N, CA, C and O atoms as a GROMACS GRO file, in nm:
protein
  616
    1MET      N    1  11.822   7.174  12.759
    1MET     CA    2  11.925   7.295  12.695
    1MET      C    3  11.959   7.382  12.719
    1MET      O    4  11.886   7.466  12.772
    2THR      N    5  12.035   7.396  12.703
    2THR     CA    6  12.228   7.550  12.758
    2THR      C    7  12.160   7.640  12.749
    2THR      O    8  12.050   7.668  12.701
    3ASP      N    9  12.279   7.707  12.829
    3ASP     CA   10  12.235   7.849  12.908
    3ASP      C   11  12.194   7.928  12.755
    3ASP      O   12  12.090   7.989  12.728
    4THR      N   13  12.304   7.904  12.676
    4THR     CA   14  12.322   8.000  12.544
    4THR      C   15  12.182   7.999  12.448
    4THR      O   16  12.147   8.092  12.376
    5THR      N   17  12.107   7.861  12.466
    5THR     CA   18  12.044   7.781  12.393
    5THR      C   19  11.904   7.834  12.423
    5THR      O   20  11.830   7.886  12.339
    6SER      N   21  11.875   7.814  12.561
    6SER     CA   22  11.757   7.952  12.587
    6SER      C   23  11.756   8.114  12.529
    6SER      O   24  11.662   8.166  12.469
    7ARG      N   25  11.904   8.187  12.568
    7ARG     CA   26  11.897   8.301  12.582
    7ARG      C   27  11.893   8.352  12.423
    7ARG      O   28  11.858   8.464  12.390
    8VAL      N   29  11.944   8.227  12.316
    8VAL     CA   30  11.914   8.222  12.221
    8VAL      C   31  11.742   8.223  12.187
    8VAL      O   32  11.692   8.331  12.157
    9ALA      N   33  11.681   8.135  12.191
    9ALA     CA   34  11.511   8.146  12.173
    9ALA      C   35  11.461   8.218  12.249
    9ALA      O   36  11.338   8.229  12.238
   10LEU      N   37  11.529   8.296  12.355
   10LEU     CA   38  11.414   8.420  12.418
   10LEU      C   39  11.460   8.539  12.333
   10LEU      O   40  11.415   8.653  12.335
   11VAL      N   41  11.542   8.498  12.271
   11VAL     CA   42  11.592   8.677  12.182
   11VAL      C   43  11.473   8.633  12.042
   11VAL      O   44  11.360   8.678  12.024
   12VAL      N   45  11.535   8.548  11.974
   12VAL     CA   46  11.414   8.495  11.871
   12VAL      C   47  11.282   8.453  11.933
   12VAL      O   48  11.239   8.375  11.848
   13ASP      N   49  11.227   8.456  11.992
   13ASP     CA   50  11.119   8.439  12.083
   13ASP      C   51  11.015   8.581  12.069
   13ASP      O   52  10.909   8.586  12.008
   14TRP      N   53  11.110   8.744  12.179
   14TRP     CA   54  11.034   8.872  12.142
   14TRP      C   55  11.050   8.898  12.028
   14TRP      O   56  10.954   8.968  11.996
   15ARG      N   57  11.150   8.876  11.900
   15ARG     CA   58  11.138   8.916  11.773
   15ARG      C   59  10.960   8.851  11.704
   15ARG      O   60  10.869   8.922  11.659
   16LEU      N   61  10.962   8.746  11.715
   16LEU     CA   62  10.856   8.670  11.683
   16LEU      C   63  10.772   8.764  11.697
   16LEU      O   64  10.730   8.844  11.613
   17TRP      N   65  10.729   8.744  11.886
   17TRP     CA   66  10.649   8.825  11.900
   17TRP      C   67  10.597   9.005  11.884
   17TRP      O   68  10.488   9.063  11.882
   18LEU      N   69  10.686   9.032  11.878
   18LEU     CA   70  10.693   9.160  11.841
   18LEU      C   71  10.611   9.186  11.711
   18LEU      O   72  10.502   9.241  11.695
   19MET      N   73  10.752   9.093  11.569
   19MET     CA   74  10.655   9.080  11.446
   19MET      C   75  10.540   9.098  11.433
   19MET      O   76  10.496   9.169  11.342
   20ARG      N   77  10.444   9.025  11.543
   20ARG     CA   78  10.275   8.960  11.545
   20ARG      C   79  10.225   9.072  11.592
   20ARG      O   80  10.133   9.121  11.527
   21LEU      N   81  10.272   9.147  11.721
   21LEU     CA   82  10.183   9.253  11.770
   21LEU      C   83  10.249   9.380  11.653
   21LEU      O   84  10.184   9.484  11.661
   22LEU      N   85  10.332   9.384  11.580
   22LEU     CA   86  10.338   9.497  11.441
   22LEU      C   87  10.227   9.441  11.387
   22LEU      O   88  10.113   9.484  11.402
   23ALA      N   89  10.262   9.335  11.316
   23ALA     CA   90  10.114   9.298  11.208
   23ALA      C   91   9.942   9.344  11.251
   23ALA      O   92   9.846   9.402  11.202
   24LEU      N   93   9.970   9.295  11.333
   24LEU     CA   94   9.824   9.368  11.389
   24LEU      C   95   9.804   9.457  11.423
   24LEU      O   96   9.685   9.486  11.417
   25ALA      N   97   9.895   9.560  11.480
   25ALA     CA   98   9.880   9.729  11.449
   25ALA      C   99   9.848   9.746  11.307
   25ALA      O  100   9.744   9.800  11.270
   26GLY      N  101   9.955   9.691  11.210
   26GLY     CA  102   9.935   9.731  11.062
   26GLY      C  103   9.825   9.697  11.006
   26GLY      O  104   9.788   9.753  10.902
   27LEU      N  105   9.745   9.585  11.072
   27LEU     CA  106   9.600   9.567  10.986
   27LEU      C  107   9.491   9.601  11.102
   27LEU      O  108   9.379   9.550  11.099
   28GLY      N  109   9.545   9.718  11.235
   28GLY     CA  110   9.400   9.782  11.246
   28GLY      C  111   9.439   9.961  11.216
   28GLY      O  112   9.354  10.049  11.232
   29VAL      N  113   9.564   9.984  11.178
   29VAL     CA  114   9.560  10.090  11.074
   29VAL      C  115   9.490  10.104  10.914
   29VAL      O  116   9.439  10.196  10.850
   30SER      N  117   9.521   9.953  10.889
   30SER     CA  118   9.513   9.945  10.759
   30SER      C  119   9.341   9.932  10.735
   30SER      O  120   9.274   9.994  10.653
   31GLY      N  121   9.307   9.856  10.812
   31GLY     CA  122   9.166   9.795  10.833
   31GLY      C  123   9.088   9.972  10.849
   31GLY      O  124   9.013  10.010  10.759
   32TYR      N  125   9.109  10.034  10.930
   32TYR     CA  126   9.097  10.156  10.963
   32TYR      C  127   9.053  10.227  10.817
   32TYR      O  128   8.938  10.221  10.772
   33LEU      N  129   9.139  10.281  10.767
   33LEU     CA  130   9.158  10.302  10.632
   33LEU      C  131   9.102  10.285  10.503
   33LEU      O  132   9.100  10.374  10.418
   34THR      N  133   9.042  10.134  10.485
   34THR     CA  134   8.954  10.052  10.435
   34THR      C  135   8.843  10.114  10.478
   34THR      O  136   8.793  10.190  10.395
   35TRP      N  137   8.781  10.104  10.596
   35TRP     CA  138   8.684  10.137  10.617
   35TRP      C  139   8.677  10.280  10.572
   35TRP      O  140   8.621  10.300  10.464
   36THR      N  141   8.726  10.385  10.637
   36THR     CA  142   8.687  10.561  10.569
   36THR      C  143   8.706  10.506  10.471
   36THR      O  144   8.671  10.611  10.418
   37HIS      N  145   8.739  10.412  10.349
   37HIS     CA  146   8.787  10.480  10.208
   37HIS      C  147   8.652  10.377  10.152
   37HIS      O  148   8.588  10.423  10.057
   38VAL      N  149   8.616  10.267  10.196
   38VAL     CA  150   8.445  10.228  10.116
   38VAL      C  151   8.367  10.288  10.188
   38VAL      O  152   8.268  10.318  10.122
   39THR      N  153   8.360  10.327  10.304
   39THR     CA  154   8.236  10.404  10.322
   39THR      C  155   8.207  10.596  10.344
   39THR      O  156   8.128  10.676  10.394
   40ASN      N  157   8.355  10.588  10.255
   40ASN     CA  158   8.377  10.771  10.217
   40ASN      C  159   8.344  10.884  10.314
   40ASN      O  160   8.273  10.984  10.305
   41ARG      N  161   8.471  10.799  10.474
   41ARG     CA  162   8.356  10.887  10.590
   41ARG      C  163   8.527  10.983  10.551
   41ARG      O  164   8.610  10.979  10.459
   42ALA      N  165   8.509  11.076  10.703
   42ALA     CA  166   8.677  11.147  10.697
   42ALA      C  167   8.740  11.070  10.792
   42ALA      O  168   8.707  10.987  10.876
   43ILE      N  169   8.848  11.127  10.750
   43ILE     CA  170   8.983  11.017  10.821
   43ILE      C  171   8.985  11.117  10.958
   43ILE      O  172   8.949  11.233  10.941
   44ALA      N  173   9.013  11.089  11.050
   44ALA     CA  174   9.040  11.135  11.172
   44ALA      C  175   9.175  11.150  11.178
   44ALA      O  176   9.236  11.047  11.205
   45CYS      N  177   9.266  11.289  11.154
   45CYS     CA  178   9.412  11.313  11.120
   45CYS      C  179   9.434  11.382  11.210
   45CYS      O  180   9.492  11.475  11.154
   46GLY      N  181   9.428  11.413  11.340
   46GLY     CA  182   9.471  11.516  11.470
   46GLY      C  183   9.417  11.653  11.387
   46GLY      O  184   9.515  11.727  11.379
   47GLY      N  185   9.324  11.703  11.335
   47GLY     CA  186   9.246  11.858  11.281
   47GLY      C  187   9.345  11.880  11.166
   47GLY      O  188   9.369  12.001  11.172
   48SER      N  189   9.415  11.827  11.064
   48SER     CA  190   9.452  11.802  10.941
   48SER      C  191   9.401  11.713  10.844
   48SER      O  192   9.379  11.594  10.867
   49GLN      N  193   9.376  11.789  10.701
   49GLN     CA  194   9.298  11.714  10.621
   49GLN      C  195   9.410  11.626  10.530
   49GLN      O  196   9.394  11.522  10.466
   50ASP      N  197   9.478  11.673  10.541
   50ASP     CA  198   9.597  11.574  10.464
   50ASP      C  199   9.550  11.398  10.448
   50ASP      O  200   9.553  11.328  10.347
   51CYS      N  201   9.501  11.358  10.616
   51CYS     CA  202   9.473  11.163  10.534
   51CYS      C  203   9.323  11.203  10.454
   51CYS      O  204   9.290  11.124  10.365
   52ASP      N  205   9.250  11.297  10.476
   52ASP     CA  206   9.151  11.282  10.348
   52ASP      C  207   9.167  11.331  10.163
   52ASP      O  208   9.104  11.307  10.060
   53ILE      N  209   9.289  11.409  10.202
   53ILE     CA  210   9.318  11.488  10.092
   53ILE      C  211   9.444  11.351  10.005
   53ILE      O  212   9.497  11.378   9.897
   54VAL      N  213   9.467  11.233  10.068
   54VAL     CA  214   9.563  11.149  10.007
   54VAL      C  215   9.487  11.014   9.980
   54VAL      O  216   9.523  10.918   9.911
   55GLN      N  217   9.322  11.042  10.083
   55GLN     CA  218   9.245  10.926  10.060
   55GLN      C  219   9.178  10.932   9.942
   55GLN      O  220   9.158  10.829   9.878
   56GLN      N  221   9.131  11.060   9.896
   56GLN     CA  222   9.095  11.103   9.775
   56GLN      C  223   9.176  11.090   9.608
   56GLN      O  224   9.135  11.078   9.493
   57SER      N  225   9.316  11.099   9.680
   57SER     CA  226   9.422  11.137   9.483
   57SER      C  227   9.379  11.067   9.434
   57SER      O  228   9.275  11.018   9.477
   58ALA      N  229   9.440  11.020   9.308
   58ALA     CA  230   9.437  10.887   9.207
   58ALA      C  231   9.510  10.782   9.199
   58ALA      O  232   9.525  10.691   9.117
   59TYR      N  233   9.588  10.833   9.385
   59TYR     CA  234   9.672  10.729   9.378
   59TYR      C  235   9.604  10.647   9.531
   59TYR      O  236   9.679  10.598   9.615
   60SER      N  237   9.481  10.646   9.542
   60SER     CA  238   9.423  10.556   9.619
   60SER      C  239   9.387  10.428   9.663
   60SER      O  240   9.358  10.357   9.760
   61ALA      N  241   9.409  10.438   9.492
   61ALA     CA  242   9.338  10.335   9.464
   61ALA      C  243   9.425  10.227   9.306
   61ALA      O  244   9.484  10.294   9.222
   62VAL      N  245   9.421  10.110   9.293
   62VAL     CA  246   9.506  10.026   9.203
   62VAL      C  247   9.392   9.962   9.161
   62VAL      O  248   9.303   9.926   9.239
   63LEU      N  249   9.389   9.942   9.004
   63LEU     CA  250   9.298   9.927   8.947
   63LEU      C  251   9.139   9.869   8.980
   63LEU      O  252   9.075   9.783   8.921
   64GLY      N  253   9.092   9.984   9.141
   64GLY     CA  254   8.986  10.011   9.133
   64GLY      C  255   8.987   9.953   9.300
   64GLY      O  256   8.896   9.978   9.379
   65ILE      N  257   9.074   9.896   9.324
   65ILE     CA  258   9.117   9.825   9.481
   65ILE      C  259   9.150   9.932   9.583
   65ILE      O  260   9.218  10.012   9.517
   66PRO      N  261   9.138   9.988   9.728
   66PRO     CA  262   9.223  10.050   9.774
   66PRO      C  263   9.300  10.008   9.817
   66PRO      O  264   9.304   9.899   9.874
   67VAL      N  265   9.417  10.114   9.792
   67VAL     CA  266   9.568  10.050   9.842
   67VAL      C  267   9.526  10.012   9.992
   67VAL      O  268   9.559   9.899  10.028
   68ALA      N  269   9.473  10.076  10.064
   68ALA     CA  270   9.485  10.054  10.228
   68ALA      C  271   9.398   9.908  10.233
   68ALA      O  272   9.387   9.860  10.346
   69LEU      N  273   9.353   9.854  10.152
   69LEU     CA  274   9.228   9.712  10.149
   69LEU      C  275   9.380   9.608  10.057
   69LEU      O  276   9.350   9.489  10.060
   70LEU      N  277   9.488   9.627  10.000
   70LEU     CA  278   9.605   9.572   9.954
   70LEU      C  279   9.736   9.625  10.098
   70LEU      O  280   9.858   9.615  10.079
   71GLY      N  281   9.702   9.654  10.171
   71GLY     CA  282   9.794   9.691  10.257
   71GLY      C  283   9.707   9.618  10.390
   71GLY      O  284   9.793   9.576  10.467
   72MET      N  285   9.597   9.594  10.433
   72MET     CA  286   9.507   9.503  10.507
   72MET      C  287   9.528   9.337  10.477
   72MET      O  288   9.543   9.252  10.565
   73LEU      N  289   9.527   9.304  10.296
   73LEU     CA  290   9.590   9.151  10.285
   73LEU      C  291   9.721   9.186  10.335
   73LEU      O  292   9.724   9.177  10.458
   74ALA      N  293   9.800   9.214  10.298
   74ALA     CA  294   9.986   9.160  10.354
   74ALA      C  295   9.947   9.200  10.507
   74ALA      O  296  10.006   9.115  10.574
   75TYR      N  297   9.875   9.288  10.595
   75TYR     CA  298   9.939   9.264  10.700
   75TYR      C  299   9.869   9.073  10.717
   75TYR      O  300   9.918   8.964  10.747
   76VAL      N  301   9.763   9.114  10.687
   76VAL     CA  302   9.650   8.919  10.715
   76VAL      C  303   9.767   8.851  10.694
   76VAL      O  304   9.842   8.818  10.786
   77THR      N  305   9.788   8.827  10.578
   77THR     CA  306   9.860   8.705  10.515
   77THR      C  307  10.057   8.738  10.610
   77THR      O  308  10.141   8.648  10.614
   78LEU      N  309  10.079   8.871  10.666
   78LEU     CA  310  10.169   8.832  10.773
   78LEU      C  311  10.177   8.739  10.871
   78LEU      O  312  10.248   8.646  10.910
   79LEU      N  313  10.050   8.817  10.903
   79LEU     CA  314   9.966   8.733  11.053
   79LEU      C  315   9.945   8.601  11.035
   79LEU      O  316   9.967   8.514  11.119
   80ALA      N  317   9.911   8.589  10.948
   80ALA     CA  318   9.893   8.399  10.956
   80ALA      C  319  10.016   8.319  10.958
   80ALA      O  320  10.038   8.213  11.016
   81LEU      N  321  10.098   8.398  10.875
   81LEU     CA  322  10.282   8.324  10.890
   81LEU      C  323  10.299   8.355  10.998
   81LEU      O  324  10.283   8.252  11.063
   82LEU      N  325  10.316   8.413  11.047
   82LEU     CA  326  10.365   8.500  11.189
   82LEU      C  327  10.344   8.363  11.280
   82LEU      O  328  10.438   8.300  11.329
   83PHE      N  329  10.206   8.330  11.294
   83PHE     CA  330  10.137   8.245  11.375
   83PHE      C  331  10.184   8.122  11.337
   83PHE      O  332  10.231   8.048  11.423
   84LEU      N  333  10.178   8.086  11.216
   84LEU     CA  334  10.234   7.931  11.132
   84LEU      C  335  10.355   7.884  11.228
   84LEU      O  336  10.365   7.785  11.300
   85ARG      N  337  10.442   7.992  11.202
   85ARG     CA  338  10.568   7.955  11.246
   85ARG      C  339  10.608   7.923  11.328
   85ARG      O  340  10.614   7.995  11.428
   86GLY      N  341  10.663   7.771  11.322
   86GLY     CA  342  10.716   7.677  11.433
   86GLY      C  343  10.576   7.517  11.446
   86GLY      O  344  10.599   7.404  11.489
   87ARG      N  345  10.425   7.580  11.385
   87ARG     CA  346  10.321   7.480  11.396
   87ARG      C  347  10.361   7.391  11.179
   87ARG      O  348  10.434   7.423  11.085
   88PRO      N  349  10.237   7.254  11.211
   88PRO     CA  350  10.255   7.254  11.079
   88PRO      C  351  10.150   7.234  10.987
   88PRO      O  352  10.035   7.192  10.994
   89PRO      N  353  10.238   7.286  10.882
   89PRO     CA  354  10.277   7.129  10.781
   89PRO      C  355  10.488   7.168  10.839
   89PRO      O  356  10.558   7.252  10.783
   90GLU      N  357  10.511   7.122  10.897
   90GLU     CA  358  10.647   7.158  10.930
   90GLU      C  359  10.754   7.182  10.758
   90GLU      O  360  10.870   7.222  10.753
   91ALA      N  361  10.681   7.147  10.657
   91ALA     CA  362  10.776   7.134  10.493
   91ALA      C  363  10.762   7.291  10.507
   91ALA      O  364  10.874   7.344  10.511
   92TRP      N  365  10.687   7.356  10.512
   92TRP     CA  366  10.607   7.499  10.474
   92TRP      C  367  10.750   7.583  10.606
   92TRP      O  368  10.822   7.674  10.565
   93ASP      N  369  10.756   7.548  10.701
   93ASP     CA  370  10.871   7.600  10.834
   93ASP      C  371  10.962   7.710  10.685
   93ASP      O  372  10.937   7.808  10.616
   94ALA      N  373  11.080   7.600  10.706
   94ALA     CA  374  11.131   7.634  10.606
   94ALA      C  375  11.089   7.787  10.517
   94ALA      O  376  11.180   7.871  10.513
   95TYR      N  377  10.988   7.814  10.463
   95TYR     CA  378  10.975   7.914  10.394
   95TYR      C  379  10.920   8.010  10.450
   95TYR      O  380  10.905   8.101  10.368
   96ILE      N  381  10.877   8.040  10.564
   96ILE     CA  382  10.791   8.062  10.639
   96ILE      C  383  10.878   8.216  10.655
   96ILE      O  384  10.799   8.310  10.663
   97PRO      N  385  11.009   8.253  10.661
   97PRO     CA  386  11.106   8.418  10.719
   97PRO      C  387  11.128   8.385  10.547
   97PRO      O  388  11.221   8.455  10.507
   98LEU      N  389  11.084   8.318  10.460
   98LEU     CA  390  11.167   8.429  10.339
   98LEU      C  391  11.035   8.488  10.296
   98LEU      O  392  11.036   8.597  10.239
   99ALA      N  393  10.910   8.418  10.323
   99ALA     CA  394  10.802   8.464  10.260
   99ALA      C  395  10.718   8.599  10.359
   99ALA      O  396  10.619   8.663  10.324
  100VAL      N  397  10.788   8.610  10.472
  100VAL     CA  398  10.748   8.724  10.564
  100VAL      C  399  10.882   8.864  10.476
  100VAL      O  400  10.862   8.982  10.446
  101PHE      N  401  10.963   8.807  10.466
  101PHE     CA  402  11.079   8.879  10.392
  101PHE      C  403  11.022   8.966  10.318
  101PHE      O  404  11.002   9.086  10.336
  102GLY      N  405  10.988   8.877  10.206
  102GLY     CA  406  10.953   8.870  10.097
  102GLY      C  407  10.820   9.023  10.059
  102GLY      O  408  10.826   9.130   9.999
  103ILE      N  409  10.718   8.948  10.134
  103ILE     CA  410  10.594   9.068  10.199
  103ILE      C  411  10.646   9.187  10.208
  103ILE      O  412  10.619   9.285  10.140
  104SER      N  413  10.762   9.174  10.339
  104SER     CA  414  10.726   9.294  10.432
  104SER      C  415  10.851   9.404  10.326
  104SER      O  416  10.866   9.526  10.329
  105LEU      N  417  10.922   9.297  10.242
  105LEU     CA  418  10.982   9.406  10.150
  105LEU      C  419  10.924   9.428  10.027
  105LEU      O  420  11.002   9.489   9.954
  106ILE      N  421  10.825   9.404   9.980
  106ILE     CA  422  10.734   9.487   9.916
  106ILE      C  423  10.605   9.574  10.005
  106ILE      O  424  10.521   9.650   9.958
  107GLY      N  425  10.614   9.554  10.073
  107GLY     CA  426  10.552   9.615  10.182
  107GLY      C  427  10.664   9.756  10.157
  107GLY      O  428  10.614   9.848  10.093
  108VAL      N  429  10.762   9.768  10.190
  108VAL     CA  430  10.868   9.867  10.241
  108VAL      C  431  10.901   9.950  10.109
  108VAL      O  432  10.947  10.064  10.119
  109LEU      N  433  10.877   9.892   9.987
  109LEU     CA  434  10.926   9.957   9.876
  109LEU      C  435  10.763  10.014   9.841
  109LEU      O  436  10.747  10.134   9.823
  110TYR      N  437  10.656   9.928   9.834
  110TYR     CA  438  10.537  10.040   9.818
  110TYR      C  439  10.530  10.152   9.906
  110TYR      O  440  10.508  10.267   9.865
  111SER      N  441  10.547  10.126  10.010
  111SER     CA  442  10.494  10.236  10.126
  111SER      C  443  10.661  10.344  10.070
  111SER      O  444  10.676  10.424  10.162
  112ALA      N  445  10.695  10.351  10.038
  112ALA     CA  446  10.849  10.397  10.021
  112ALA      C  447  10.771  10.542   9.853
  112ALA      O  448  10.788  10.663   9.835
  113TYR      N  449  10.706  10.452   9.788
  113TYR     CA  450  10.698  10.485   9.660
  113TYR      C  451  10.534  10.586   9.693
  113TYR      O  452  10.491  10.670   9.615
  114LEU      N  453  10.488  10.560   9.782
  114LEU     CA  454  10.402  10.625   9.815
  114LEU      C  455  10.378  10.740   9.912
  114LEU      O  456  10.287  10.822   9.908
  115THR      N  457  10.490  10.729  10.012
  115THR     CA  458  10.554  10.848  10.031
  115THR      C  459  10.625  10.934  10.014
  115THR      O  460  10.638  11.037  10.081
  116TYR      N  461  10.687  10.892   9.907
  116TYR     CA  462  10.689  11.011   9.721
  116TYR      C  463  10.583  11.091   9.630
  116TYR      O  464  10.596  11.184   9.549
  117LEU      N  465  10.496  11.032   9.666
  117LEU     CA  466  10.410  11.052   9.584
  117LEU      C  467  10.345  11.159   9.692
  117LEU      O  468  10.313  11.269   9.649
  118GLU      N  469  10.329  11.134   9.800
  118GLU     CA  470  10.228  11.206   9.934
  118GLU      C  471  10.317  11.300   9.920
  118GLU      O  472  10.251  11.398   9.886
  119ILE      N  473  10.498  11.348   9.930
  119ILE     CA  474  10.540  11.497   9.941
  119ILE      C  475  10.545  11.569   9.811
  119ILE      O  476  10.521  11.688   9.789
  120TYR      N  477  10.577  11.483   9.739
  120TYR     CA  478  10.610  11.553   9.621
  120TYR      C  479  10.520  11.499   9.466
  120TYR      O  480  10.557  11.486   9.349
  121VAL      N  481  10.400  11.481   9.530
  121VAL     CA  482  10.294  11.485   9.396
  121VAL      C  483  10.129  11.542   9.467
  121VAL      O  484  10.047  11.614   9.410
  122ILE      N  485  10.120  11.488   9.593
  122ILE     CA  486  10.010  11.509   9.612
  122ILE      C  487   9.993  11.608   9.742
  122ILE      O  488   9.891  11.642   9.802
  123TYR      N  489  10.173  11.653   9.768
  123TYR     CA  490  10.171  11.783   9.869
  123TYR      C  491  10.054  11.763   9.988
  123TYR      O  492   9.960  11.836  10.022
  124ALA      N  493  10.092  11.653  10.028
  124ALA     CA  494  10.000  11.638  10.161
  124ALA      C  495  10.038  11.475  10.211
  124ALA      O  496  10.030  11.371  10.146
  125ILE      N  497  10.087  11.503  10.371
  125ILE     CA  498  10.096  11.363  10.487
  125ILE      C  499   9.992  11.340  10.512
  125ILE      O  500   9.901  11.417  10.544
  126CYS      N  501   9.991  11.148  10.493
  126CYS     CA  502   9.868  11.130  10.574
  126CYS      C  503   9.906  11.045  10.705
  126CYS      O  504   9.948  10.931  10.684
  127ARG      N  505   9.896  11.085  10.828
  127ARG     CA  506   9.999  11.030  10.975
  127ARG      C  507   9.963  10.862  10.964
  127ARG      O  508  10.030  10.780  11.027
  128TRP      N  509   9.839  10.818  10.869
  128TRP     CA  510   9.835  10.728  10.929
  128TRP      C  511   9.906  10.635  10.841
  128TRP      O  512   9.952  10.538  10.901
  129CYS      N  513   9.929  10.638  10.704
  129CYS     CA  514   9.993  10.654  10.636
  129CYS      C  515  10.125  10.622  10.631
  129CYS      O  516  10.183  10.534  10.570
  130VAL      N  517  10.169  10.723  10.720
  130VAL     CA  518  10.319  10.681  10.758
  130VAL      C  519  10.306  10.544  10.880
  130VAL      O  520  10.378  10.444  10.892
  131SER      N  521  10.202  10.583  10.947
  131SER     CA  522  10.219  10.491  11.092
  131SER      C  523  10.253  10.388  11.006
  131SER      O  524  10.367  10.344  10.998
  132SER      N  525  10.120  10.331  10.912
  132SER     CA  526  10.216  10.196  10.842
  132SER      C  527  10.299  10.161  10.787
  132SER      O  528  10.361  10.069  10.839
  133ALA      N  529  10.338  10.203  10.679
  133ALA     CA  530  10.497  10.286  10.616
  133ALA      C  531  10.616  10.276  10.759
  133ALA      O  532  10.730  10.294  10.718
  134VAL      N  533  10.610  10.250  10.918
  134VAL     CA  534  10.697  10.282  11.008
  134VAL      C  535  10.658  10.115  11.062
  134VAL      O  536  10.749  10.065  11.128
  135ILE      N  537  10.556  10.041  11.044
  135ILE     CA  538  10.528   9.890  11.061
  135ILE      C  539  10.527   9.828  10.966
  135ILE      O  540  10.475   9.719  10.991
  136ILE      N  541  10.564   9.838  10.838
  136ILE     CA  542  10.575   9.737  10.776
  136ILE      C  543  10.709   9.729  10.761
  136ILE      O  544  10.767   9.627  10.726
  137THR      N  545  10.781   9.870  10.794
  137THR     CA  546  10.967   9.862  10.740
  137THR      C  547  11.032   9.813  10.843
  137THR      O  548  11.139   9.753  10.837
  138ALA      N  549  10.940   9.847  10.984
  138ALA     CA  550  11.008   9.730  11.155
  138ALA      C  551  11.040   9.575  11.124
  138ALA      O  552  11.139   9.502  11.133
  139ILE      N  553  10.886   9.562  11.078
  139ILE     CA  554  10.888   9.397  11.056
  139ILE      C  555  10.999   9.342  10.979
  139ILE      O  556  11.065   9.245  11.017
  140PHE      N  557  11.024   9.424  10.840
  140PHE     CA  558  11.098   9.457  10.751
  140PHE      C  559  11.269   9.397  10.819
  140PHE      O  560  11.342   9.304  10.784
  141LEU      N  561  11.283   9.514  10.939
  141LEU     CA  562  11.382   9.464  10.965
  141LEU      C  563  11.433   9.398  11.054
  141LEU      O  564  11.552   9.405  11.085
  142LEU      N  565  11.311   9.293  11.130
  142LEU     CA  566  11.300   9.195  11.271
  142LEU      C  567  11.295   9.100  11.148
  142LEU      O  568  11.257   8.994  11.201
  143SER      N  569  11.311   9.074  11.008
  143SER     CA  570  11.284   8.920  10.932
  143SER      C  571  11.428   8.934  10.933
  143SER      O  572  11.482   8.832  10.976
  144LEU      N  573  11.489   9.003  10.907
  144LEU     CA  574  11.658   9.010  10.848
  144LEU      C  575  11.749   8.885  10.957
  144LEU      O  576  11.842   8.827  10.901
  145PRO      N  577  11.723   8.852  11.092
  145PRO     CA  578  11.776   8.810  11.103
  145PRO      C  579  11.799   8.636  11.035
  145PRO      O  580  11.891   8.571  10.985
  146ASP      N  581  11.632   8.615  11.076
  146ASP     CA  582  11.597   8.490  11.029
  146ASP      C  583  11.690   8.446  10.906
  146ASP      O  584  11.792   8.378  10.914
  147LEU      N  585  11.632   8.500  10.789
  147LEU     CA  586  11.762   8.506  10.721
  147LEU      C  587  11.920   8.488  10.675
  147LEU      O  588  11.961   8.401  10.598
  148ARG      N  589  12.004   8.598  10.742
  148ARG     CA  590  12.067   8.568  10.742
  148ARG      C  591  12.108   8.425  10.823
  148ARG      O  592  12.143   8.315  10.781
  149SER      N  593  12.091   8.470  10.937
  149SER     CA  594  12.107   8.328  11.060
  149SER      C  595  12.019   8.155  11.024
  149SER      O  596  12.059   8.039  11.010
  150GLY      N  597  11.942   8.195  11.023
  150GLY     CA  598  11.831   8.092  10.944
  150GLY      C  599  11.776   8.044  11.118
  150GLY      O  600  11.785   7.932  11.170
  151ALA      N  601  11.743   8.121  11.154
  151ALA     CA  602  11.749   8.138  11.323
  151ALA      C  603  11.594   8.010  11.292
  151ALA      O  604  11.540   8.013  11.182
  152ASP      N  605  11.532   7.885  11.427
  152ASP     CA  606  11.422   7.914  11.437
  152ASP      C  607  11.365   7.930  11.510
  152ASP      O  608  11.388   7.881  11.621
  153LEU      N  609  11.235   8.031  11.480
  153LEU     CA  610  11.174   8.038  11.542
  153LEU      C  611  11.029   7.958  11.618
  153LEU      O  612  10.929   7.922  11.556
  154PRO      N  613  11.045   7.950  11.718
  154PRO     CA  614  10.937   7.871  11.794
  154PRO      C  615  10.804   7.918  11.731
  154PRO      O  616  10.697   7.872  11.772
   0.00000   0.00000   0.00000
């Protein structure tokens, strides 16, 4: 392995691990929000009630499914895909970057919509929701080089 190849592998490796950590953090955030929604508990929001206002709004569920649960499912899927990367079946390996990109793009767009609702319709900002939006945006941005360069992640 040449020095350049090992540097490229190291750069790719830190991005993969960072995406995994971010997906795990997103799972924690969305899991907490799902738990508070399902158990009807108050959200720890640093003395503000904005998180509860957002959680109790008409926009906190889609067809009766909590938005936080949809986020949790997205983060679980992303985490699974990111850990499958470089492992059998090899036929799937080429599609994993595209799937990560697609799921995170949908997450970014939906988070932007929800943030719009928080600011202009609900008039309350949920810090947990914003943190999830930042996390999914970071995963999206980190997924872009895989599409552009066709990099092989370990």
